C-alpha positions as CSV (number, residue, x, y, z in Angstrom):
1,M,0.0,-0.3,-0.1
2,K,1.1,3.4,-0.9
3,L,-0.6,6.5,0.4
4,R,0.1,9.8,-0.8
5,T,-2.2,13.0,0.0
6,T,-2.0,16.4,-1.9
7,I,-3.2,19.6,-1.2
8,S,-4.3,22.3,-3.7
9,I,-4.7,25.8,-2.4
10,I,-6.0,26.7,-5.7
11,D,-8.5,24.4,-6.4
12,N,-9.3,24.0,-2.6
13,T,-9.3,20.2,-2.7
14,A,-7.2,17.7,-0.9
15,T,-6.5,14.6,-3.0
16,T,-5.6,10.9,-1.8
17,H,-3.8,8.7,-4.1
18,C,-3.8,5.1,-3.1
19,Q,-1.7,2.3,-5.3
20,C,-3.2,-1.2,-4.3
21,G,-0.5,-3.8,-3.1
22,V,-2.3,-6.6,-4.6
23,T,-4.0,-5.2,-7.8
24,G,-1.6,-2.1,-8.5
25,Q,-4.8,-0.2,-9.4
26,L,-4.2,3.3,-8.5
27,F,-7.4,4.9,-6.5
28,I,-7.9,8.7,-6.2
29,V,-10.5,10.0,-3.7
30,T,-10.5,14.1,-3.9
31,V,-12.5,16.2,-1.2
32,P,-13.1,19.8,-0.5
33,L,-10.3,20.9,1.7
34,N,-12.2,22.6,4.4
35,K,-13.8,19.0,4.8
36,W,-10.5,17.3,5.0
37,M,-9.1,19.5,7.7
38,D,-12.2,18.9,9.6
39,W,-11.5,15.3,9.7
40,K,-7.6,15.9,10.3
41,M,-8.9,18.0,13.3
42,G,-10.7,15.1,14.7
43,E,-14.1,14.8,13.0
44,L,-15.5,11.4,12.0
45,S,-15.0,10.6,8.2
46,Q,-18.5,9.6,8.1
47,K,-19.6,13.3,9.1
48,A,-17.0,14.9,7.6
49,F,-17.5,12.9,4.3
50,P,-20.8,11.8,4.0
51,N,-20.8,11.6,0.3
52,L,-18.2,9.0,0.3
53,L,-18.5,5.4,-0.2
54,P,-17.2,3.6,3.1
55,H,-14.2,2.1,1.0
56,E,-13.4,5.6,0.0
57,R,-13.2,7.2,3.7
58,E,-11.2,3.7,4.7
59,M,-8.7,4.6,2.0
60,I,-8.1,8.4,3.2
61,Q,-7.9,7.0,6.5
62,T,-5.4,4.3,6.1
63,G,-4.5,3.3,2.4
64,T,-6.1,0.3,2.6
65,T,-7.9,-0.5,-0.7
66,P,-10.8,-3.3,-0.8
67,A,-8.8,-5.8,-2.4
68,E,-6.4,-5.4,0.4
69,W,-9.1,-5.9,2.7
70,N,-10.1,-8.7,1.1
71,Q,-6.7,-10.5,1.4
72,M,-6.1,-9.6,5.0
73,F,-9.5,-10.8,6.2
74,N,-10.2,-13.6,3.4
75,A,-13.6,-12.0,2.3
């Protein structure tokens, strides 16, 4: 798993890039910068990012992709 977050002041966004260690697929999740900052300051991800799918919130938090979860827990 490789996790990288980039901040764009111009676009007012935070973009997280996760490369899956199982499939090699690159996942990109972009959220408003103010919501990302709320989350970094302690807001629950469900409240900060209600429009994201659960696996997208997980990728922002831990960098773990769905395929990696499946591999870890034999789902």
